[in-house]
C-alpha positions in Angstrom: 19.9 -11.2 30.6 20.0 -13.0 34.0 21.9 -16.5 33.8 20.2 -19.8 34.2 21.2 -20.1 37.9 19.2 -16.8 38.9 16.1 -18.1 37.2 16.5 -21.7 39.0 17.0 -19.7 42.3 13.9 -17.7 41.8 12.0 -20.7 40.8 13.1 -22.6 44.1 11.8 -19.5 46.2 8.2 -19.5 44.6 7.0 -22.5 46.6 3.3 -20.9 47.2 0.1 -22.3 46.6 -1.4 -21.3 43.1 -4.5 -19.0 43.5 -6.6 -17.4 41.0 -5.1 -13.9 39.9 -6.7 -11.1 41.2 -8.8 -9.2 38.6 -8.0 -5.6 38.0 -10.7 -3.0 38.4 -12.1 -1.0 35.3 -10.2 2.0 36.1 -7.1 0.8 36.9 -5.6 -0.4 33.7 -3.5 1.8 31.5 -0.4 2.6 29.9 1.2 5.8 28.4 1.2 6.4 24.7 4.6 4.9 24.3 3.3 1.5 25.5 4.0 -1.5 23.5 0.8 -3.1 21.9 0.5 -6.7 22.8 0.0 -9.3 20.0 -3.7 -10.5 19.7 -4.3 -11.7 15.9 -2.7 -12.2 12.9 -4.0 -12.3 9.2 -7.2 -13.3 7.7 -5.5 -14.1 4.6 -4.2 -17.7 4.1 -0.4 -18.0 4.8 0.5 -19.4 1.5 -1.2 -17.2 -0.9 0.9 -14.6 -2.7 0.4 -11.1 -1.5 -1.7 -8.8 -3.7 -0.5 -5.3 -4.6 -2.3 -2.9 -2.5 -4.7 -0.4 -4.4 -3.7 2.5 -1.9 -0.9 2.4 0.7 -1.7 3.9 4.1 1.1 4.6 6.5 0.3 4.6 10.2 -1.4 7.8 11.2 -3.3 9.5 14.4 -6.8 8.2 14.6 -9.4 11.2 14.5 -12.1 8.9 16.4 -13.1 5.7 17.6 -14.0 4.6 14.2 -12.0 5.4 11.2 -13.2 4.1 7.6 -10.6 5.3 5.0 -11.9 3.1 2.2 -15.7 3.1 2.7 -15.8 -0.4 3.9 -18.8 0.3 6.4 -22.3 1.1 5.2 -24.3 3.5 7.4 -25.9 0.7 9.0 -22.7 -1.4 9.7 -21.1 1.9 11.2 -24.2 2.1 13.4 -23.7 -1.2 14.8 -19.9 -0.8 15.4 -20.6 2.4 17.1 -23.3 0.6 19.3 -20.9 -2.2 20.1 -17.9 0.4 20.8 -20.2 2.6 23.1 -21.6 -0.3 25.0 -17.9 -1.6 25.9 -17.1 1.9 27.0 -20.3 2.1 29.2 -20.3 -1.2 30.6 -16.6 -1.8 31.2 -14.8 1.5 30.9 -12.8 0.0 28.0 -12.2 1.6 24.5 -12.0 -0.1 21.2 -10.5 1.9 18.4 -11.3 0.6 14.8 -9.7 1.6 11.6 -10.2 0.2 7.9 -7.6 1.0 5.3 -6.7 -0.8 1.9 -3.2 -1.7 2.8 -0.7 -1.6 5.7 1.8 0.1 3.6 4.1 -2.9 3.2 4.4 -3.2 7.2 3.4 -6.0 9.2 0.1 -6.0 10.8 1.4 -5.9 14.2 3.9 -3.2 13.4 1.3 -0.9 11.6 -1.2 -1.3 14.4 1.4 -0.6 17.2 2.8 2.4 15.4 -0.8 3.6 14.8 -1.5 3.2 18.5 1.3 5.1 19.6 0.7 8.1 17.2 -3.0 8.0 18.5 -1.7 8.3 22.1 -4.0 5.5 23.1 -4.1 4.6 26.9 -4.0 1.3 28.5 -7.8 1.0 28.7 -7.8 1.2 24.8 -7.5 -1.7 22.3 -7.0 -1.3 18.5 -8.7 -3.3 15.6 -7.0 -2.6 12.4 -8.2 -4.0 9.2 -6.6 -3.9 5.6 -9.2 -5.0 3.3 -7.0 -5.3 0.2 -4.3 -7.0 2.0 -6.7 -9.0 3.7 -4.9 -8.8 7.0 -5.7 -7.4 10.5 -4.5 -6.8 13.9 -6.4 -6.7 17.2 -4.1 -5.5 20.1 -3.6 -3.5 23.3 -0.7 -2.7 25.5 0.6 -4.9 28.2 -1.7 -3.4 31.0 -5.0 -3.9 29.0 -7.3 -5.7 31.4 -8.0 -8.4 29.0 -4.9 -10.6 28.3 -3.1 -10.7 25.0 -3.9 -14.5 24.7 -7.4 -13.8 25.0 -7.4 -11.2 22.5 -5.7 -13.6 20.4 -8.4 -16.2 20.6 -10.9 -13.2 20.1 -9.1 -12.4 16.7 -8.6 -16.0 15.4 -12.3 -16.8 16.3 -15.2 -14.5 15.7 -13.2 -11.7 14.1 -11.3 -14.0 11.6 -14.9 -15.7 10.7 -16.5 -12.4 10.1 -13.6 -11.0 7.9 -13.4 -14.1 6.0 -16.9 -13.4 4.9 -16.1 -9.8 4.0 -18.3 -8.6 7.1 -16.1 -5.8 8.0 -18.6 -4.3 10.7 -19.3 -7.8 11.9 -15.6 -8.2 12.8 -15.5 -5.0 14.8 -18.6 -5.9 16.6 -17.3 -9.5 17.4 -14.0 -7.7 18.7 -15.9 -5.4 20.9 -18.3 -8.1 22.2 -15.3 -10.6 22.8 -13.5 -8.0 25.0 -16.6 -7.1 26.8 -17.3 -10.8 27.5 -13.9 -11.4 28.5 -13.8 -8.3 30.8 -17.1 -8.9 32.6 -15.5 -11.3 35.0 -12.5 -9.4 35.6 -13.9 -6.3 37.4 -14.2 -6.2 41.0 -11.7 -5.7 44.0 -9.6 -8.5 45.2 -6.7 -6.5 46.3 -5.5 -9.1 48.9 -4.5 -11.5 45.8 -2.8 -8.9 43.7 0.6 -10.0 45.1 -0.4 -13.7 44.3 -1.1 -12.5 40.4 1.9 -10.7 40.2 3.9 -13.7 41.7 2.4 -15.9 39.1 3.8 -13.6 36.5 7.2 -13.9 38.0 7.0 -17.7 37.6 6.0 -17.4 33.9 8.8 -14.8 33.3 11.3 -17.3 35.2 10.3 -20.1 33.2 10.7 -18.1 30.0 14.0 -16.7 31.1 15.3 -20.1 31.8 14.3 -21.6 28.3 15.8 -18.3 26.7 19.2 -18.6 28.1 19.2 -22.4 27.3 18.3 -21.5 23.7 20.9 -18.8 23.3 23.6 -21.0 24.3 22.6 -23.3 21.5 22.7 -20.4 18.8 25.9 -20.4 17.0 25.3 -17.2 14.9 23.4 -14.0 15.8 23.4 -10.4 14.9 24.7 -9.3 18.3 21.5 -8.1 19.8 20.6 -11.4 21.7 18.4 -12.7 19.0 18.9 -16.1 17.1 20.7 -16.4 13.9 19.1 -14.1 11.1 17.0 -12.2 13.5 17.2 -9.2 11.0 16.9 -11.0 7.6 16.1 -8.0 5.7 18.4 -6.2 3.6 18.6 -2.4 3.3 16.7 -0.9 0.3 19.0 -1.1 -2.8 21.7 -3.3 -1.2 23.1 -6.0 -3.3 21.4 -9.4 -2.9 22.8 -11.8 -0.5 24.7 -14.7 -2.0 22.0 -17.4 -2.8 23.9 -20.2 -1.0 24.6 -18.0 2.0 21.0 -17.1 2.3 19.9 -20.6 2.2 22.5 -22.0 4.6 21.3 -19.1 7.0 17.8 -19.9 6.7 18.4 -23.7 7.2 20.4 -23.0 10.2 17.8 -20.7 12.1 15.3 -23.3 11.3 17.3 -26.0 13.0 18.0 -23.7 16.0 14.5 -22.5 16.3 13.3 -26.3 16.2 15.5 -27.0 19.1 14.4 -24.3 21.0 10.8 -25.1 20.8 11.2 -28.6 21.7 13.3 -27.5 24.7 10.4 -25.2 25.5 7.8 -27.7 25.2 9.5 -29.9 28.0 9.8 -27.0 30.3 6.4 -25.8 29.7 5.1 -29.3 30.7 7.2 -29.2 33.8 5.9 -25.6 34.7 2.3 -26.4 34.3 2.7 -29.7 36.3 4.4 -27.6 39.1 2.4 -24.4 39.1 -1.0 -25.3 37.3 -2.0 -24.6 33.9 -4.1 -21.8 34.7 -0.8 -20.0 35.8 0.9 -20.7 32.8 -1.7 -19.3 30.2 0.7 -16.4 28.9 3.5 -18.8 28.6 1.5 -21.4 26.8 0.1 -18.9 24.4 3.6 -17.7 23.6 4.6 -21.4 23.0 1.8 -22.2 20.6 2.4 -19.0 18.7 5.9 -20.1 18.4 5.2 -23.8 17.4 2.7 -22.4 14.6 5.5 -20.1 13.2 8.0 -23.1 13.2 5.5 -25.2 11.4 4.9 -22.7 8.6 8.6 -22.2 8.3 9.1 -26.0 7.8 6.2 -26.2 5.1 8.1 -23.5 3.2 11.3 -25.2 3.6 9.6 -28.5 2.2 8.4 -26.4 -0.8 11.9 -25.4 -1.5 13.3 -28.8 -1.4 10.5 -30.9 -3.2 10.8 -31.7 -7.0 8.8 -29.1 -8.2 11.2 -26.3 -9.4 10.4 -22.6 -8.6 12.6 -19.7 -9.8 15.4 -18.2 -7.7 13.4 -15.1 -6.8 10.5 -17.3 -5.3 12.9 -19.5 -3.3 14.7 -16.3 -2.3 11.1 -15.1 -1.1 10.4 -18.5 0.9 13.9 -18.3 2.7 13.1 -14.8 3.8 9.9 -16.0 5.1 11.5 -18.9 6.9 13.9 -16.4 8.7 10.9 -14.0 9.7 8.8 -16.8 11.0 11.8 -18.3 13.1 12.7 -14.9 14.4 8.8 -14.3 15.4 8.9 -17.8 17.1 11.8 -17.0 19.1 10.7 -13.6 20.2 7.3 -14.8 21.3 9.3 -17.3 23.7 11.5 -14.2 24.9 9.0 -11.5 25.2 8.9 -11.4 29.0 12.5 -11.7 29.9 12.9 -7.9 30.6 10.3 -7.9 33.3 11.7 -10.9 34.7 15.1 -8.9 35.2 13.5 -6.3 36.6 11.6 -8.2 39.2 14.8 -9.9 40.4 16.7 -6.4 40.6 13.9 -5.1 42.9 14.2 -8.2 45.0 17.8 -7.4 45.5 17.3 -3.8 46.4 13.9 -4.3 48.1 14.8 -1.9 51.1 15.8 1.1 49.0 12.8 0.5 46.7 10.5 0.6 49.7 11.8 3.7 51.1 11.7 5.9 47.9 8.2 4.8 46.5 6.1 6.9 49.0 7.8 10.1 47.9 7.1 9.2 44.3 3.5 8.5 44.8 3.0 11.7 46.6 4.7 13.6 43.7 2.4 12.4 41.0 -0.7 12.7 43.2 0.1 16.4 43.5 0.0 16.7 39.7 -3.5 15.5 39.5 -5.3 18.7 40.0 -3.2 20.6 37.6 -3.9 18.0 34.9 -7.6 18.1 35.6 -7.7 21.9 35.1 -5.8 21.4 31.9 -8.2 19.0 30.5 -11.2 21.3 31.4 -9.4 24.0 29.4 -8.8 22.0 26.5 -12.5 21.0 26.4 -13.5 24.6 26.2 -10.8 25.4 23.4 -10.7 22.5 21.1 -12.9 19.9 19.4 -13.3 16.6 21.3 -11.2 14.6 18.7 -8.1 16.9 19.4 -7.9 15.9 23.1 -9.8 12.5 23.3 -6.8 10.3 24.0 -6.0 11.9 27.1 -9.6 13.2 28.2 -9.6 10.4 31.1 -5.9 10.6 31.8 -6.3 12.4 35.2 -9.0 9.9 36.5 -6.8 6.9 35.3 -3.6 8.2 37.0 -5.5 8.7 40.3 -6.4 5.0 40.0 -2.9 3.9 39.3 -1.7 5.9 42.5 -4.4 4.2 44.4 -3.0 0.7 43.2 0.6 1.9 44.0 -0.5 2.7 47.7 -2.3 -0.8 47.9 0.9 -2.7 46.4 3.2 -0.6 48.7 1.3 -1.6 51.6 1.4 -5.3 50.7 5.2 -5.1 49.9 5.9 -3.4 53.2 3.9 -6.1 55.2 5.4 -9.4 53.1 7.5 -11.5 55.0 9.0 -13.4 52.2 11.4 -11.2 50.0 10.1 -12.5 46.6 6.6 -11.6 47.4 7.6 -8.3 48.7 9.5 -7.8 45.3 6.4 -8.6 43.4 4.2 -6.2 45.2 6.9 -3.4 45.2 7.4 -3.8 41.4 3.7 -3.5 41.0 3.8 -0.2 42.8 6.6 0.9 40.6 4.7 0.3 37.5 1.7 1.9 38.7 3.4 5.2 39.7 5.3 5.1 36.2 2.0 4.5 34.4 0.5 7.6 36.4 3.5 9.8 35.4 3.0 8.8 31.8 -0.6 9.7 31.6 0.0 13.1 33.4 3.0 13.8 31.1 0.7 13.0 28.1 -1.7 15.7 29.3 1.1 18.4 29.5 2.5 17.3 26.2 -0.6 17.4 24.3 -1.7 21.0 25.7 1.9 22.1 24.6 1.5 20.4 21.2 -1.9 21.9 20.5 -1.0 25.5 21.7 2.3 25.3 19.3 0.5 23.8 16.5 -2.3 26.6 16.7 0.5 29.4 16.7 2.2 28.0 13.8 -0.9 27.5 11.6 -0.8 30.8 9.8 2.9 30.5 8.9 2.2 27.1 7.7 -0.9 27.7 5.6 0.4 30.9 3.7 3.2 29.2 1.6 0.8 26.3 0.7 -1.8 28.8 -0.3 0.8 30.7 -2.5 1.9 27.3 -4.1 -1.7 26.5 -4.9 -1.9 29.9 -6.7 1.3 29.1 -8.7 0.1 25.4 -9.4 -3.1 27.0 -10.9 -1.2 29.3 -13.2 1.1 26.5 -14.2 -1.8 24.3 -15.2 -3.4 27.0 -17.1 -0.2 27.3 -19.3 0.3 23.5 -19.5 -2.4 22.9 -22.1 -3.1 19.5 -23.3 -5.9 17.2 -22.9 -5.3 16.5 -19.0 -5.8 20.1 -18.0 -9.4 19.4 -17.0 -8.2 16.7 -14.5 -5.3 18.9 -12.9 -7.9 21.7 -12.3 -10.3 19.3 -10.7 -7.3 18.0 -8.3 -6.5 21.6 -7.3 -10.1 22.4 -6.6 -9.8 19.4 -3.9 -6.7 21.0 -2.4 -8.5 24.3 -2.4 -11.4 22.9 -0.5 -8.8 21.2 2.1 -7.4 24.4 2.7 -10.4 26.5 2.9 -11.7 24.0 5.7 -8.3 24.6 7.6 -8.5 28.5 7.3 -12.3 28.7 8.0 -14.0 31.7 9.9 -14.5 29.4 12.7 -10.8 28.8 13.1 -9.0 25.5 13.7 -10.6 23.3 16.3 -7.9 20.7 16.0 -4.5 22.4 15.3 -2.6 19.0 15.0 -5.4 17.6 12.2 -5.2 21.1 10.6 -1.4 20.9 10.3 -1.8 17.2 8.8 -4.2 18.6 6.4 -1.8 21.2 5.2 1.1 18.8 4.9 -1.2 16.6 2.7 -2.2 19.5 0.6 1.4 20.5 0.2 2.2 17.0 -0.7 -0.7 16.9 -3.4 0.6 20.2 -4.8 4.0 18.8 -5.4 2.6 15.8 -7.5 0.1 18.1 -9.4 2.9 20.5 -10.2 5.1 17.7 -11.6 2.2 16.4 -13.5 1.5 19.6 -14.9 5.3 20.2 -15.9 5.0 16.8 -17.6 1.8 17.7 -19.5 3.3 21.1 -20.6 6.4 19.4 -21.8 4.6 16.8 -23.5 2.4 19.7 -25.3 5.5 21.7 -26.3 7.1 18.5 -27.8 3.9 17.7 -29.6 3.6 21.3 -30.9 7.2 21.2 -32.1 6.7 17.7 -33.8 3.4 18.8 -35.1 4.6 21.4 -37.5 7.2 19.1 -39.1 4.6 16.2 -39.3 2.2 18.5 -41.2 4.7 19.7 -43.7 5.6 16.2 -44.4 2.3 14.8 -44.8 1.4 17.5 -46.9 4.2 16.8 -49.3 3.6 13.2 -49.4 0.1 13.9 -50.2 1.2 16.0 -53.0 3.4 13.6 -54.4 0.7 10.9 -54.5 -1.8 13.3 -56.0 0.4 14.2 -58.8 1.3 10.5 -59.3 -2.3 9.4 -59.5 -3.5 12.3 -61.5 -0.8 11.9 -64.4 -1.4 8.0 -64.3 -4.9 7.9 -63.8 -5.6 5.7 -66.7 -3.8 2.8 -64.8 -4.3 3.7 -61.2 -7.2 1.5 -59.4 -9.6 2.4 -56.6 -7.6 1.2 -53.7 -4.7 3.7 -54.1 -7.3 6.3 -54.7 -9.0 5.4 -51.4 -6.0 5.6 -49.6 -5.3 9.1 -51.0 -8.6 10.3 -50.0 -8.3 9.0 -46.5 -4.9 10.8 -46.1 -6.3 14.0 -47.3 -9.2 13.5 -44.5 -6.8 12.7 -41.8 -4.6 15.8 -42.8 -7.6 18.0 -42.7 -8.4 16.6 -39.1 -4.8 17.5 -38.1 -5.0 20.9 -39.3 -8.3 21.4 -37.4 -6.9 20.1 -34.1 -3.5 21.7 -34.3 -4.6 25.1 -32.3 -6.5 23.0 -29.5 -4.9 19.6 -29.1 -1.4 19.3 -30.7 -1.0 15.7 -29.4 -4.2 14.5 -31.2 -3.3 16.6 -34.3 0.3 15.1 -34.2 -1.3 11.4 -34.4 -3.7 12.5 -37.3 -0.7 14.1 -39.1 1.3 10.8 -38.8 -1.7 8.9 -40.0 -2.2 10.9 -43.1 1.6 10.7 -43.9 1.4 6.8 -43.6 -1.8 6.7 -46.0 -0.1 8.9 -48.5 2.7 6.6 -48.5 0.4 3.6 -49.0 -1.5 5.5 -51.9 1.9 5.9 -53.6 3.0 2.2 -53.3 -0.4 1.0 -54.5 -0.6 3.3 -57.5 2.9 2.4 -58.3 2.0 -1.3 -58.5 -1.0 -0.6 -60.5 1.1 1.1 -63.2 3.5 -1.6 -63.1 1.1 -4.0 -64.0 -0.7 -2.0 -66.7 -1.1 -3.8 -70.1 -0.7 -1.3 -72.5 -1.4 -2.1 -76.4 -2.0 -5.6 -77.2 0.5 -6.3 -79.8 2.2 -3.2 -79.8 2.5 -1.3 -83.0 4.1 -3.4 -85.7 7.0 -2.5 -87.5 6.0 1.1 -87.6 6.5 3.5 -90.4 9.6 3.0 -92.3 11.2 1.0 -89.2 11.2 4.2 -87.1 8.1 5.9 -86.9 6.1 3.3 -85.3 8.4 3.4 -82.1 7.6 7.0 -81.3 3.9 6.7 -82.3 3.4 3.8 -80.1 5.0 5.7 -77.2 2.9 8.7 -77.5 -0.3 6.9 -77.8 0.5 4.6 -74.9 1.4 7.7 -72.8 -2.0 9.0 -73.8 -3.8 6.0 -72.7 -1.8 5.8 -69.3 -2.5 9.4 -68.3 -6.2 9.0 -69.2 -6.1 11.6 -72.1 -6.7 9.3 -75.2 -9.4 7.6 -73.1 -11.1 10.9 -72.4 -10.9 11.8 -76.0 -12.5 8.5 -77.4 -15.0 8.3 -74.8 -16.0 12.0 -75.3 -14.9 12.8 -72.0 -17.9 11.2 -70.5 -18.9 7.5 -71.6 -16.2 5.0 -70.6 -16.5 2.2 -73.3 -14.2 -0.7 -73.6 -12.8 -1.2 -77.0 -12.9 -4.8 -77.5 -10.1 -6.6 -79.3 -7.7 -3.8 -78.4 -5.4 -2.1 -80.7 -3.8 -4.4 -83.3 -0.5 -3.7 -84.8 0.4 -1.7 -87.8 1.0 -4.2 -90.6 4.7 -5.1 -90.9 7.2 -4.3 -93.6 8.6 -1.0 -94.0 6.8 2.1 -95.7 3.1 2.4 -96.0 0.6 0.0 -95.2 2.2 -2.7 -96.8 2.9 -6.1 -96.0 0.6 -7.6 -93.6 -3.0 -6.5 -93.0 -3.7 -3.1 -92.6 -6.1 -1.4 -90.2 -6.5 -2.4 -86.7 -6.0 -6.0 -86.5 -4.0 -8.4 -84.6 -3.6 -9.2 -81.1 -5.7 -8.7 -78.2 -5.2 -6.2 -75.5 -7.0 -3.1 -74.8 -8.2 -1.2 -71.8 -11.7 -2.0 -70.3 -13.5 -0.6 -67.4 -13.3 3.3 -66.7 -12.0 5.6 -64.0 -13.5 8.5 -62.4 -13.0 12.2 -62.2 -9.9 13.7 -60.1 
């Protein structure tokens, strides 16, 4: 980081008229695959809404083509409209738009996900990416720093027509709006005004100088940081599984970074106004965009702090989440104002070493120019060996490298002719960057050639163990049994189809994509095998438990059956119904035991439960049984009555006497019940004989068991 004095000195030297920046021709904007993606748009989701859990998580990946629809967002007509817009952008402006639709950004921010996918896809500086997460309701439209359309313009496109289409669920319309917006913005940028290139770079230097000045002032006011040059709390996240930060400490940290960022934005606003008055608003557009982004992030952070401090109570987890968001948003605000400081440092270094830089540049240009014929030949060979998607990311690299070197020669001439050291430094730095981009473009061709050859050679060795694992998985699924066997087999068939495509008779046309498919198949097999082991273990447990459950249910049913049979004179229909149901579920368990032990186990448990209910209900019926109205009086001689009464009562309870009196068929009710044998001892003396006396009796009737 250069000190404030260097920034002020640079600003004092830049007393030149402000002119319109020279546009860059269609073929002269690029960056290597490692170039950073510039911010362009944020999220179509309202910031205050709670994030929804994604249905499917998609990690960043190498894009197979210009349009990648992983979740079926595009209809056939929608895909055609997007393809037309992308093709039109390519043919008219030599710019590419890569579009990808997924469910979720896998927990990453939209910008990080898009940048990583951009890098994995080895996209050049004439390419932009539109990444849309339809379930997360988030998107990102971005390109690297040398893309012909500026990041602030991309941001305007994203926040305008793209957001409008996404909010309506018009996924195709969002991509068309992005392509048309880029095409419209790039239309006025083509042409050759090489005489003003140094002025454009000079304007960038002014912007960077102002940003550096503000940055140095802000840094001086930050009391706490992480040692990396950022404001306090620049890395608010904690390692996964780490203990939670003390609540009061987290609260204080979020408050402090909020105050520091507010001070930084206020200082930036004052200095931005001064810069625009001095150099004109047109030359400060990037700085203005960075400031507006920082102010928006800060306003949202203050809104969250107000929610924490208001009278409406929230649980601690919610407050912690809001504090973490405050730290994130303030960090983003600070980074938006600091983004261009490194470039400014580099420009100042070039200015201090200008003679040495100018003397070394011609040899660097010639060295990269000598590599272009070999790169062209390599690309021709790749086109004859592999599918277009395998090398599409580098297909124009030789042409673009030649364009960069032409720009480097032009900038070098301007730097050598410049009388002002600052203007010479700007032109020399442009030449350095152009040579660096040419080197990156040519290196990418060589690297992809090597990677494709290595991948093609490794495929047989990588494919064989996965195919063997597939066979083992099929055997494991066959042994597992259980109700999920059909589902596991269907998943194995899908893996088989993917591996067959990789090992098809035509051979792999995209070895890197084939390697990816093999890795995905291997991961899928791991999951299937784990599920198979779980299913097999569950089936074995169910089979082991089933035998015991069947024995227990059978014993309970036998007990209930014996109880009801021997007391059928008193047992009602409810207990008998439970017993019949217990028998039915036991029979079902017995039938299922050989084919579905889990279902059989459930049936056995139900049979056992019903048998228990039958016993309880039968016992209640017997306990409430009325027996013989007045009982048997005094009996015969004081003793015989008791024994005879018990015997007759048992006969009635067991359904024996009722069967005899009814002839075993008709179930009549004997009104008045059995009386008592008259009192007194001996004979039929004393009271009235015969069946007299009180009521009682047993009415109704049972069935046959």
